[in-house]
C-alpha positions, -999 to +999 in steps of 0.1 A: -551-606-491-552-593-527-536-610-556-500-597-558-490-574-586-463-599-596-489-627-599-513-606-619-485-596-643-476-632-649-512-642-655-515-612-679-485-624-699-488-662-699-526-664-701-532-631-717-512-636-749-528-669-761-563-658-750-559-624-768-548-644-799-579-666-798-603-638-789-590-617-819-599-645-843-634-648-827-641-611-828-629-608-864-652-637-874-682-623-856-678-587-867-670-596-903-707-605-907-720-574-889-727-539-902-699-515-894-713-491-868-681-479-851-687-443-862-722-439-848-726-415-819-722-430-784-750-430-759-735-452-731-698-451-725-679-473-701-643-465-689-619-491-676-592-482-652-586-509-626-554-506-607-543-471-599-562-449-574-545-417-586-554-425-622-591-423-614-585-386-606-564-380-636-591-395-658-617-371-647-612-345-675-617-373-700-649-385-682-663-350-683-654-345-719-671-378-728-704-368-712-706-332-726-735-341-749-755-360-723-739-394-728-743-418-698-710-426-682-701-460-666-668-470-649-651-503-642-625-504-613-611-528-588-633-528-557-603-518-535-599-486-555-635-476-558-633-448-532-609-428-553-635-426-581-661-413-557-640-382-546-651-361-576-685-379-580-684-375-618-698-410-623-732-419-609-728-444-581-751-470-598-729-469-629-697-479-611-689-516-616-662-533-595-641-564-598-629-580-566-592-588-570-588-603-535-584-638-550-584-655-583-619-671-579-635-637-572-616-622-602-630-648-626-665-646-612-666-608-614-651-609-649-681-629-662-704-607-641-690-576-659-695-592-693-732-598-685-735-562-671-723-545-703-748-564-724-777-559-700-770-521-699-765-520-737-731-503-734-721-492-769-687-477-762-658-490-741-627-469-734-598-488-719-576-464-699-551-490-689-516-490-705-514-522-726-530-546-700-541-577-718-568-584-692-585-550-698-580-555-735-600-587-733-627-571-712-630-545-739-629-569-768-654-593-753-677-566-740-699-566-771-696-529-775-695-517-811-669-491-803-638-502-783-611-476-778-577-481-763-539-477-767-521-497-793-484-503-797-485-504-835-449-512-846-435-516-811-426-550-797-435-569-765-469-553-757-491-571-782-526-577-770-544-588-801-568-571-825-595-564-799-600-526-805-621-508-831-602-475-825-565-477-819-549-447-803-511-441-802-499-438-766-477-407-763-450-409-736-442-373-741-474-357-729-493-360-696-513-391-690-544-370-686-540-358-721-535-394-733-568-402-716-585-372-734-571-384-767-591-417-762-623-397-759-615-378-791-611-412-809-645-423-795-661-391-809-644-393-843-666-396-874-639-410-897-611-435-898-575-425-887-544-445-882-536-438-855-564-420-837-563-391-825-545-364-846-555-334-826-539-308-803-550-311-766-546-278-747-537-277-710-571-262-703-587-295-713-571-313-683-580-289-655-597-306-626-628-293-610-625-285-572-648-299-547-666-281-519-661-298-485-687-298-459-682-272-430-697-297-405-672-324-416-643-300-414-652-289-379-656-326-369-621-335-382-607-303-365-624-315-333-606-348-336-573-331-341-579-309-310-588-338-289-557-357-300-534-329-291-551-323-258-548-359-248-511-357-256-507-323-239-496-307-271-505-270-276-526-264-307-549-235-314-567-235-348-560-203-367-528-197-348-510-231-353-509-243-389-512-280-399-485-295-420-491-329-436-465-355-443-474-386-463-445-410-463-458-441-479-465-454-515-485-484-527-470-518-532-475-513-569-441-495-570-424-494-536-394-477-552-413-445-550-408-442-512-386-415-498-364-431-471-379-432-436-348-416-421-350-387-446-387-381-437-376-381-400-349-356-408-374-335-427-398-335-398-371-324-374-361-295-397-397-284-401-401-284-363-369-263-359-381-237-384-418-236-376-420-248-340-455-236-334-470-257-363-485-291-359-472-320-381-496-348-390-481-379-405-509-395-425-516-430-439-540-459-438-545-480-406-522-506-422-494-482-425-493-474-387-460-492-380-443-477-409-453-442-398-445-449-362-409-458-371-406-424-388-421-406-358-398-424-334-367-415-354-377-379-355-385-375-318-406-344-324-434-339-299-456-320-323-453-346-350-483-370-346-491-404-361-524-397-378-528-431-396-563-445-397-577-414-380-600-404-409-619-422-436-608-419-473-638-397-482-628-373-454-593-366-470-604-334-489-618-319-457-584-326-439-566-310-469-588-279-466-578-276-430-541-279-437-515-254-449-493-277-470-484-314-476-452-332-485-458-366-501-442-394-521-455-398-557-486-416-546-524-413-544-525-384-519-507-362-544-536-366-567-563-367-541-552-332-529-555-319-564-593-316-560-587-290-533-565-259-531-539-274-508-503-267-518-486-301-523-449-309-527-445-343-545-413-363-546-406-381-578-380-408-587-390-439-607-417-420-626-418-386-642-440-357-633-441-348-670-464-378-674-479-384-639-477-350-622-506-338-601-530-315-618-535-295-586-517-268-567-485-287-566-447-286-572-426-316-581-391-324-568-368-350-582-330-358-583-330-360-621-307-390-622-296-404-656-315-437-649-347-419-639-375-424-647-371-461-651-407-473-653-430-467-682-458-483-702-431-499-724-418-521-695-453-525-679-441-502-651-416-527-638-381-519-628-350-540-621-339-514-595-334-527-560-319-495-546-340-463-552-311-439-553-333-415-573-353-410-541-324-411-516-306-384-536-335-359-530-320-336-504-341-325-474-328-290-480-345-289-514-379-297-498-372-271-470-365-245-497-399-251-512-416-251-478-400-217-470-416-202-502-450-212-488-447-210-450-425-180-443 
């Protein structure tokens, strides 16, 4: 059982503020007697992004930009999210450092292990991708790196995390998060002082994701599993003739308000089956989401809609996407994981905005555009008082079907 998001936020606030205060004094005292070297070129750059699996994909353009001149790239991430970083394989496996957040003891031990790691590997630059996390601010500040880059609130209130950075970048809530990540790299590469960093224009071409080639043997293996499953259930399925439509109904516990209602997913599945009765519908998810998905399947009562939770490994997802025609998903990890393939993906947004967190792949975003939405942002630590996600409930099944018709008819 991992430490709950609520508990981590409390620790980040009640422990983080005083520790950031003390650490800022310590770092100021130490660096006051050291030669200023924050504008020297970087050789070893470590990125920090702990909590969001999708963000590891969105950070990839920044990782590639940072290594364009042969710099060695490292990455720190929660152990539970490591697999998302391995999809694009931009970071060498030996350079991925993890922190176990399953309990407080492991968190503390791995924190100290990380601080030893950065010194042993002579990391000279740390780039904090997290949005105003005091914990990652402390990891950056205490890393010993001569260049420490991250987002700063400047004249804003409530998100103070000390004076732990050498390069403070203004977080921009009006551009995509991938561009915000790239702006951090520009700051790291700057040869002069700016307040704030980075006063540059970032073109859309700078945040394009590279696509991955999936193994033919693996695709055939997954296809074989699908064929066996349909045969066992006496469901007709012929590859090349019957298309595969993916439905991903869940979202992480980090923000459960992102979930489209189960009954609406069931309604969507029934409508898809009515319009395209020869196609196979696979409802995806992790093994732990089996009951949630089974409820949706039982409500739909569609023979050709199969519970596919736990049937493939995370690293096999791109191969499944290559086999499929289209996917409908909540605003969650799969919407970003599919972006490394050519799969058309329809993503449902509510508490967050696609302007900032939209997929960089072959995708389209649907939202109800309520006055209260989006309600989460960096400014409120991505917390919301909402207990009734009307922003998701108001997305009509007909709107999703209209988009599906453009791609399936």
